[in-house]
N, C-alpha and C positions, 0 to 999 in steps of 0.2 A: 320580081313578079309581084303583082298586086293581089289583093284578096279577091277582087273580081275575076282575075285570070285563073286563080286557084279554083274558085267555084265553077267557072266555065269548064275547066279541065275535068272536074269531078262531079259534074251536074247530076248524072244518074245515081251516083253513090250518095250524094247529099239528099236527093229526093227520096231514096230508099230509107235513109236514116230518119228523115222527118216523118215519112209515112208509117214507119214502125215504132216511132216514139223512142228512138235510140239516142242517148246522150253521148256526144262525141268524147266527153271527158272520161267515159268508161275505158278508153284506150289504155289508161294507166293501170288497168287491172289485167292486162293480157298475160303478164308473167305469173300472176297469182292463179289465173285460170289454167295456164299451161301446167303449173305445178299440181293443181287439183286433178286435172285429167291424167297426169302421169301417176299420181298416187292411186287414183281410182283404177287405173289399168293394172297396178300392182296388187289389187284386191284389198287395199286398206279399207277399213270401215269409214263411212262418211263422217260419223261423229269424231273419230280420231283425226281425219283430214281437216275438218273444220276447226277443231281445237288447235292443231298444229299451225294452220294458216292464220288463225286469229292471233296467236302469239307472235308469229313471225312478222306479220304485216300490221300489227298493233290495231286490229279492228275487233269489234265485238263479234261473237259467234253468230248472233242474229244477223249482223251486217254481212257476214260471209254467206250465210244461207240465202239472204236476199240477192246478193250479187250472183250466186250460182244460178238462182232461179231466173234472174234477168238475162244472164249470158247464155243460157241454154234454151231460151224460147226460140221457136221457129220464126223466121221472118218472111214477109210477103215481098216478092220481087216483081 
């Protein structure tokens, strides 16, 4: 498969990513976000969750907060 073919198969998805300013590289944070949502569902405090995730994923706490903000924004379809 070529890149062109891949883009053609996922044209509407790619257009939605561009329209919403979403960086495809953020896909690497899906596990982190799943863990965030799981801990949040267990009623852990956000400060604790962010501290835990920053230690586990070796990111700054500020970076975790920014990521959470980016990943929880509503998108236009």
